[in-house]
MIDRENPA-927747 format. One record per atom (N, C-alpha, C): x, y, z; residue in one letter. Coordinates in steps of 0.2 Angstrom, whole numbers, plus 5000, padded with zeros to 4 digits. Layout:
% MIDRENPA-927747
XYZA;...
END
This chain:
% MIDRENPA-927747
491749804936M;491749814942M;492649804940M;493249864942K;493949824941K;493949834951K;494649794952R;494849804959R;495649794959R;495549874963I;496149884964I;496749864969I;496949834967L;497649824974L;498349894976L;498449914980T;498949934982T;499349904991T;499749914992F;499949874997F;500549934999F;500549915007G;500949975012G;501049955021G;501350015022V;501349985029V;500850025031V;501150115029Y;500450145032Y;500750185041Y;501050175043D;501250175051D;501050255051D;501450275048M;501550365047M;500850385043M;500250375041L;499650405036L;499850485036L;499950475032H;500150575027H;499650575022H;500050655020I;499450675014I;499850625005I;500150615006G;500750575002G;499950505000G;500150485006H;499550405006H;499050415006H;498350475005I;497850485006I;498150495000I;498150534995L;498250534988L;498650484982L;498950434986L;499050354983L;498250324982L;497950344989F;497350314988F;496750334985F;496950404984K;496250454980K;496450414971K;497150434968H;497150434963H;497250354960H;497350324964A;497350244962A;496550234963A;496150234967K;495150244964K;495050254958K;495350314955E;495250384950E;495650344945E;495950284944L;496350274940L;495950234933L;495250244935F;494950234926F;494050264928F;494250334927P;493550364928P;492750324926P;492950294919E;492450264914E;492050214918E;492550194924E;492150114927E;492050134934E;491550084935E;491750084944E;492350034946E;492450054950C;493050054953C;493150034960C;493249964963Q;493249944969Q;494249954973Q;494349984978L;495049984980L;495249964987L;495749914985I;495949874990I;496449874993I;496649885000V;497149935003V;497549865007V;497949855005A;498449775008A;498949815014A;498949815021V;499349845025V;499849775030V;500149795031Q;500949755032Q;500649725040Q;500649675043D;500349665045D;501249675051D;501249695057G;501849745062G;502349655064G;501949625067D;502349585066D;502949535061D;502749565057C;503249525051C;503749605048C;503649655048I;503749715048I;504449725054I;504349695061L;504949685065L;505449615063L;504949575061K;505449515057K;505949545052K;505749595046Y;506349575044Y;506549685046Y;506249695050K;506649765051K;506549765058K;506949725063P;507049735068P;507249775074P;507349835073D;507649915075D;507249965073D;506549945069T;506049985066T;505749995073T;505350085073K;504850105081K;504450115076K;503950065076M;503150065073M;502750125081M;502650185074V;502050215080V;501350185082V;501250155077Y;500150105078Y;500450035076Y;499950015080N;500149935080N;499649895073N;499549845070T;499249815068T;498649845069T;498249855070D;497649875072D;497249925070D;497849965075E;497650025073E;497850045066E;498250045062R;498550045055R;498050035051R;497649975053L;496949935047L;496449995047L;496150015055F;495950055056F;495850155055F;496350175054M;496650225051M;496450245045M;496850165041V;496550155031V;496050165029V;495450105035S;494850095033S;494450185030S;494950215038A;494150265037A;494650315031A;494850325027V;495050355021V;494450355016V;493950385014R;493550395010R;493550345002R;494050354999W;494250314994W;494550254993W;494250205003V;494750175002V;494150105003V;494050054999D;493450015001D;493449955005D;494049905007E;493949865009E;495049865010E;495049855017V;495749825020V;495949765022V;496449735020I;496949675023I;497549675026I;497749625028I;498149615029I;498549575026I;499449595026Y;499849575023Y;500449565024Y;500749485023K;501449475027K;501949485021K;501849465016D;502349445011D;502049485004D;502449555001V;502049564994V;501749484992V;502449474989D;502549444983D;502049364983D;502049344990V;501649284992V;501049294992V;500549344996D;499849374994D;499649394991D;500049404986I;499749464979I;499449404979I;499549314977Q;499349284975Q;498649244975Q;498549284980N;497749254984N;497449294986N;497449384984I;496849424982I;496549414975I;495849424977D;495749414970D;495449514966D;495949514961F;495949594960F;496149594954F;496149664948D;496049654942D;496749704942D;496949744946V;497449794945V;498049804951V;498449834953F;499149824956F;499349884955F;499149924959A;499350004959A;499749994965A;500550024962K;500850034968K;501450124967K;501650134973G;502050174971G;502650174967G;503550224966P;503850204963P;504550204965P;504450204973D;504750164979D;504950124980D;504250064978Q;504249984981Q;504649964974Q;505149964976Q;505649934972Q;505849874975Q;505949844981H;506349804985H;506049724979H;506449674981A;506249624978A;505749574979A;505449574983G;504649574987G;504249614979G;504249674979F;503849714974F;503949684969F;504749674966Q;504949634959Q;504749604957Q;504649534963R;504149464961R;503549504959R;503249524963A;502449544963A;502449564959A;502649614954V;502549624949V;502849584943V;503249534944A;503249484937A;502649434937A;502249434945W;501949384945W;501149424944W;501249474942C;500449494941C;500449494932C;501149514928E;501449524922E;501249454920E;501349404923S;501149344920S;500649294921S;500149344925N;499549314928N;498949364923N;498949394919G;498549464917G;498449514921G;498649524927K;498449574931K;498949634927K;498649714928Q;498849744925Q;499249814930Q;499949804930V;500149864934V;500449924932V;500149984937V;500250034935V;500550084942V;500950124942I;501450154943I;501150224947I;500950244953V;500650304953V;501050344956V;501150424956P;501650454956P;501750474964P;502150474966R;502250504973R;502150574974R;501850604981T;501650664983T;502550694983T;502750754981E;503350784981E;503250794988E;503750804992G;503850854998G;503750805003G;503450765003I;502950725011I;503250665009I;503650625014S;503650545016S;503950515023S;503550465024S;503750445030S;504250455033S;504950445029T;505350465031T;505650525032T;505350575031M;505450635031M;505250685038M;504250655039L;504050645045L;504350635050L;504550565051R;505250535054R;505650585059R;506150585052E;506550645055E;506450685060E;505650745055Y;505650795058Y;505450785067Y;505150725066S;505150715075S;505350695078S;505950665074K;506750685080K;506950745082K;506950795078N;506950865079N;506450895083N;506250865084K;505750915087K;505750945095K;
END
């Protein structure tokens, strides 16, 4: 069984996130797969971005993500590049926009430790930033 891992904040859960989970789970149609979704701890988000206005707390985001049918397991993470080293997985599925230094170090760790890295395409026309802007203008 392939264990697929993806990371994110998922504060404003939207169709793009749901499709990320679906596409990640379907990466290997010939094999049974388990999707693990790592949700970033709210305190950690505020540590790095103190002005961030979170809509949902960590427990609420864990609950919402766990309710998605393609998700098999939900865990909390603080730092992607540190926590990835302590999770049992085979494939790291990430979005093309996840490019900050922590994700770059996580990818480098995967490559040097025999883990496959797969880029799952974005869903055009939707993002958490777009939803935040929309809600400001309502």
